[in-house]
C-alpha positions as CSV (number, residue, x, y, z in Angstrom):
1,M,140.2,107.9,80.9
2,M,139.3,111.5,81.4
3,V,136.0,112.8,79.8
4,L,135.5,116.4,78.9
5,C,131.9,117.4,79.1
6,D,130.3,120.3,77.3
7,T,128.7,123.1,79.3
8,N,125.1,121.9,78.7
9,I,125.9,118.7,80.5
10,F,126.7,120.6,83.7
11,I,123.7,122.8,83.3
12,H,121.5,119.8,83.1
13,A,123.1,118.1,86.1
14,F,123.1,121.3,88.2
15,N,119.4,121.7,87.4
16,G,118.7,118.2,88.8
17,N,118.3,116.2,85.6
18,T,118.5,112.7,87.0
19,V,119.4,111.0,83.7
20,T,122.4,113.3,83.3
21,I,123.5,112.9,86.9
22,D,123.3,109.1,86.6
23,E,125.4,109.2,83.5
24,L,128.0,111.5,85.1
25,N,128.1,109.1,88.1
26,K,128.7,106.2,85.7
27,I,131.7,108.0,84.2
28,G,132.9,108.7,87.7
29,L,133.2,112.3,88.9
30,S,137.0,112.0,89.3
31,N,137.2,111.2,85.5
32,I,135.4,114.3,84.4
33,I,137.3,117.4,83.3
34,L,136.1,120.9,82.3
35,S,137.4,123.2,79.6
36,A,138.2,126.8,80.7
37,V,135.5,127.8,78.3
38,T,132.9,125.7,80.2
39,V,134.0,127.4,83.4
40,M,133.5,130.8,81.8
41,E,130.1,129.8,80.3
42,L,128.9,128.5,83.7
43,Y,130.0,131.7,85.4
44,Q,128.4,133.8,82.7
45,G,125.0,132.2,83.4
46,M,125.0,133.3,87.1
47,G,122.6,136.1,88.0
48,N,124.2,137.3,91.2
49,K,127.2,136.9,93.5
50,A,125.6,134.2,95.6
51,E,124.9,132.1,92.5
52,L,128.4,132.6,91.3
53,D,129.8,131.5,94.7
54,Q,127.7,128.4,94.6
55,M,128.8,127.6,91.1
56,K,132.5,128.0,92.1
57,K,131.9,125.4,94.9
58,R,130.2,123.0,92.5
59,I,132.9,123.0,89.9
60,N,135.9,123.3,92.3
61,F,136.1,119.5,92.5
62,Y,136.8,119.1,88.8
63,D,140.1,119.5,87.0
64,K,140.2,122.2,84.4
65,L,141.9,122.4,81.0
66,Q,143.3,125.8,80.0
67,I,143.5,127.1,76.5
68,D,147.0,127.1,75.0
69,K,148.4,128.4,71.7
70,A,148.0,125.1,69.8
71,T,144.4,124.8,71.0
72,S,143.6,128.3,69.8
73,I,145.1,127.6,66.4
74,M,143.1,124.4,66.0
75,A,139.9,126.1,67.2
76,S,140.5,128.9,64.6
77,G,140.8,126.2,61.9
78,F,137.5,124.7,63.1
79,I,135.8,128.0,62.7
80,E,137.2,128.5,59.3
81,D,136.1,125.0,58.2
82,Y,132.8,124.6,60.0
83,R,131.3,128.0,60.9
84,L,129.6,128.5,57.5
85,S,128.7,124.9,56.8
86,H,127.6,123.8,60.3
87,G,127.1,127.0,62.3
88,L,130.0,126.2,64.7
89,L,130.4,128.8,67.4
90,I,133.6,129.9,69.0
91,P,133.1,128.4,72.5
92,D,132.3,125.0,70.9
93,A,135.3,125.2,68.6
94,I,137.6,125.9,71.6
95,I,136.0,123.1,73.7
96,G,136.3,120.7,70.8
97,A,139.9,121.6,70.1
98,T,140.7,121.3,73.8
99,A,139.3,117.8,73.8
100,I,141.2,116.7,70.8
101,R,144.5,118.2,71.9
102,R,144.5,117.3,75.6
103,L,142.6,114.1,76.0
């Protein structure tokens, strides 16, 4: 079974959080997949080219799920349904729709 992890999980792991790293290891690194949005969010957090290059190396191992039309439509519906009531943000809507549609 593949597990799609949100961006904050990778930030915690890459910052050395041992609890998060242990949980990822229990899942099995080959069973973890990233959303294209997670890749973008991780890249966005880099402060310079060296950090970006290091991040590319860290996530190169993982499979990535791209955004397709049906995922975009579902994410738009999530924003319509949950933005006002729950404060849902666009990246989280896309990641959630990706998980539902592709896993």
